[in-house]
N, C-alpha and C positions, 0 to 999 in steps of 0.2 A: 569784317572791319573791327579793329581793336577799340574797345571802350575807353573814353578819356579818363574815367575814374581810376584806371590802372589795376582793375580787379584780376585780370589774368596774372600780372606780376606778383600780386599778393598771393594768389593761389599757388603759384609756382613755389614761392618761398615757403609757404605753408606745408606743401607736399614734401619739399626737401627736409624741412624740420621734423615732420612726422616720420619720414623714412629714416632719418638719423636716429630718432628716438627708438623706433622699431628695431633697427639693427643693433643698437646698444643693448636693448632688452634681450634680443635673441642671443647675443654674445654672453651676456650674464647668465642666461638660461643654460647655454651650452657648457660654460665653465662649471656652474653649479652642478650640472648633470654629470659631468666627468667626475667631480669630487664624490657625488653620491654613489656612482658606480664604482668607486674605488680608484679613481685617478689621483695623481700626486697632489698632496696638499701641504707639501713642505719637504725638508730634507729627509725626514724619517716617515713621510706620509704613505698612503696606501697606493696601490695600483690595481690592475684589473684582476689580480689574483688575491691579494691579502689587504686587510685593513691598515696594517703597519709594516712597511717594507724594511725599514732599518730597525733591527732589534739588538738589544745588548744582552749578551749571554755571560753569566759568571762562570768561570772555568778554573780548576786547578792546573796550573801550567804544565807540569811534567808528569802527571799521573797517567798510567797505562790505561786507566778506565776510560779516558776521554779520547782515545784514538779515533773513534768513529766521527767525532766533531771535526777533527783535523782532516779526515778522509773526505767528509762532505764538503768541506771549504776547498780542498785541493781539486776534487773532481767536479766541483760546480754544482752539487746537488742543491745546496740552499738557493743559489742564483736561479736554477731551473724552476724553483718553486716561487720565485718572486721575492726572495729574502736577501737582505744585505745584513749579514751577521757581523757584529763587533763583539770581539772577545774582551772580557775584563777579568783580570787576575783576582782570585779569591783564594783563601787558605783552606776552605772546606765548607761543609754544610752549615756550620754555626756562623761563619763569616758571611754566607749567602743570605741568611734571614733578614738582617737589617737592610740589605740592599734591595731585596724584594719588597720589604715593607715601605721603603721610601720611594720606590718606583725607579731607582737608578739601574736596577736590573729587571729586565722583562722575563727572563728565564734563567734559572741557575742550576748548576750541577752541585751535587753533595751527597753525603752518606744519608741513608735512609733514617738513621736513628735521630740525627740532628733535625731533620725535617719533620719527622713524626712527633718528636718532643715539642717542637714549636706549634704544631697543630693541637696537640693535647693540652698544652698550657694556654692556648688562646692567643698566642703571640701573633700568629698569622692564620688566615684561612687559606689553605694550599690545595692545589690541584696537581695530581701526578700526570706530567706530560709524557714521559718516556722512561722506560727502565734502561738502566745504563750498564751495570756490570754485576755479575754473579760469581760466587766463589767456586773455585776448583782447587784441588790439592796443590800445595806448594806456594800458594799466593800469600798467606799469612803464616810466617814461620817464627817460632821462638828460637833464637840462636844463642850459643854460648862460646866462650873462647875455648880452643882446643886444650888448654892447661887448666880449665876451671874445675874439673872434676864433676861437672853437671852433664849427666848422660840421658836422663828422662825426667818426666814430670814431677816424680816424688823428690827429685834432687833440688827442686825450686823452693822448697819450704824454707822460710827464713831468709830468702835471698831478696835482692832489689832487681826488679825487672822494669825495663823501659817500655813505656807506651806512649803513643802520641798525644792522647788526651784521656781523661778518666770520664766514666759514664758514657762511652761512645763505643763504636763497633769494635775497635781494636781491643779494649779492656773487656767488653762484655763477652765476646767470643772466646777470649783466652780464659776467663773465669768459668765459662760453661764447660770447656773441654777439661780444664783442671778439676772441676767437680766431678765430671764423668770418670776421672782417674783417681778419685778419692783424695784429692789435695785440698786441704784447708786453705781457701784463698785469703783468709784474714791473716795468715802467717806470712804473707808476701807483701813487700813494700813496692808500690808502683811509682816509678818516677817518670815524669812527663818530659817529652822533648820531641821536636820534629823528626820524622822518619830519616830525612837526609843525614841527621846528626847522630844517629843511632850507631852505625858501624864504627865511627871514630870513638865514641864514648865507650863501646864494648871493648874495643881494642885497648884502650887506655885504662881499663879497669875501673871506670867510674860507675859502671853497673855490672851486675853479675850475669845478666841475660837481657836480651832485647826482643820484643815482639815487633818484627820487622815485615813490612810489606815489599813486594816486587816494585822496582827492580833492585831495591837496596839489599834484599836478602841474597840475591845471586851475587851482587857486587862484594858484599862481606865474605861470602864463602870463597870467593875467587881471590880476593885481596889478601886476607890473612888466615884463611882456613877456618873460619867460624863453623861451628858444628850445629846441626839441627837438634833441637831438644824435643820439640812437639810441633804438630801442624794444628793451628787454631781453627782451620776450616776441615774438620772431620768429626765423625760421630754426630752429636746433636746439632752441629753447625755445618754439616755438609751441604753443599750447594746453596748456601745462604745468600740472598740478595745483598749487595753491598752498597750501591749507590745508583743515582738516577737524576732525572731532570724534573723540575717543578716550576710552576708559575703560581701567582695568586689567583684566587677565584675571580676577583674583579678583572684582572688582565685577560684571563681566559673567556670571560663572558663578553667583554667589549671587543675582543679580537679573535673570534673563533676560527676564522679562515687563516689567520696568521699562525695560530697554535697548530692547526691541522696541517699546514704546510711544513712547519718544523718537524712534526711527527713523521710525515712522509719522507722527508730527506734523512732523518735519523734512522727510520726503519730500514732504508736502503743501505745506509752506511753501516749500521750495526750488522746487518745480514752479511755483508761482504767481509767485515772484520772477523765474523765467526767462521766463515767459509774459507778464508785465505790467510793463514798466519803470516805468510811472507809480507803481505801488505801491512800488517801491523808492525812487523820488525822493521820495515823501511820507514814507517811513520815515526817510530821510537828513535830512530837515528836522527831524523829531521827536526822533531819538536822537543824530544826528551833529552837530547844529548848523550843517548846511550851509544856506545861504540858498536860498530857492525860485528865485532867479535863476541860481545856479550848479548846482544839482542836475541840471537837464536837460543840462548840458554835460559832466558826469562821465562818463568811459569806464567802463563796467561789464564785468565778466567773466561767466563762466557759473556757475550754480548747479546742479551735477549732482544728479540723483535717484537714482543707482545707484552701487553700489560696483564698480569694475572694476579687477582686478589689473593688467591690461596698462597701464592709464593711470597708476596710481600707481607702477608699477615704474619708469617713466621718472625719477622723483624719486630713487629709491634709486640707480639706475645713474648718474645725474648726480653724487650724492654720492661714489660710488666713483671717478669720473673725476677729481675734484678732491681726492681724498684726505681727504674728511670722515670716511669709514669705510674700514677696511683691506681688508674683503672684502665681496663682493656680498651684500646682504640680500635674501632672498626675501619679497616683500610679501604674496603670496597667503595664507599661513597666518594672517596677522594680521587678515584682513577677517572681519567678524562678520555672517554671514548667518543671522539668527534667523527662526524660524517667525513669520509675521506674522498671527496669529489675528484 
C-alpha cells in the first residue's frame, strides 16, 4: 500500500536526478579520457597516434631537396602516421627561424648553416628532426658564359660571382674550394641574388660567373650554353650535408610522438627517393615545374635516412673556419633520436 506522504514519488525523482548526474559525470570522464589518450581536442588536436595531428611545415617550394616531403604527401605516409601536414612557403633556413620562434611553424626545412648559426647565437634552441639532403658532384656549380674567357678557378680572380646569400652554404663551400685551388677569395666580389635569377643575370652579363644549384645549373647549360668553371662540392666539401628539418626543443618535448611520426614518414620517403631516381624526376615535374625533358638531366644529391653527428659536424666546423660562428658548435646534443614505436 502506498504511503500518503508521497515518499515513493520523491524517491523516484531523487533516483532519476542521481542517475542523470552520474551519467553526466561518466560522459565528462569519457571525453576527458579520450583527450588524455590523444583524442581530438580541436582542429589541430591529437589522436590515438600523436599529440598534435595538424602540423605546419615550412618548406622551400621548388627545391629538389624537399622531394621526399612531396612523396610522403602523395603516398599518404604522413596520413598513415596520424599527421595532417600543412605546407607553408619559406625562402630558406634564415626565413624559417622566426617562424619557429613564434610557433607559426612546427617543423621547418632549411640549410644547416642558417639553423646552426641560430643555435650558436642563442636565437633559438633547436633540435634536428631529420637529415634532408647531402651533396654529390654537379649539384653546386660555378658557371660562366661561353664567351667569358673564364675556364677554371684561377680565372675567377677579380671577377664578380653571384651567390644567393653571403655567410651561407653557397658562399662558404665556394670559398673552401677556391682556397683549395690557391685562389684568393678576397679578390672576388660576391653579388647576392636568388638562384632562379642567376641564369638570366649571367646571360645578360650582369655578373661574370654564378654559383648555381640544381635545377638552375642544368637549365642554364641547356638554355644558352653556360660552361662549368668548378664544382663547389668537391675536395674539402665532397658529400657535405646541405639541409634538413628542425623543430624547437620546446615543440619536440611537448610533442614527442608527433615528431617521431614525422621522422618515420620522412625516413620512408627519403629512402624511396634515394633508391628510385625516377620517382624524384616525376615529383620534380609535378611540384617544381621542371619539364619532363630536363628532369632526367638534373644532378641529384643524396637523401639520408639517418641522423649522424659526424656527418653534420662537418658543417659546423666549416662555419667556424670561415668565421660564421665564434666557437665550435657541438652538433651531437641537437640530434633528436626518439623512440620509434
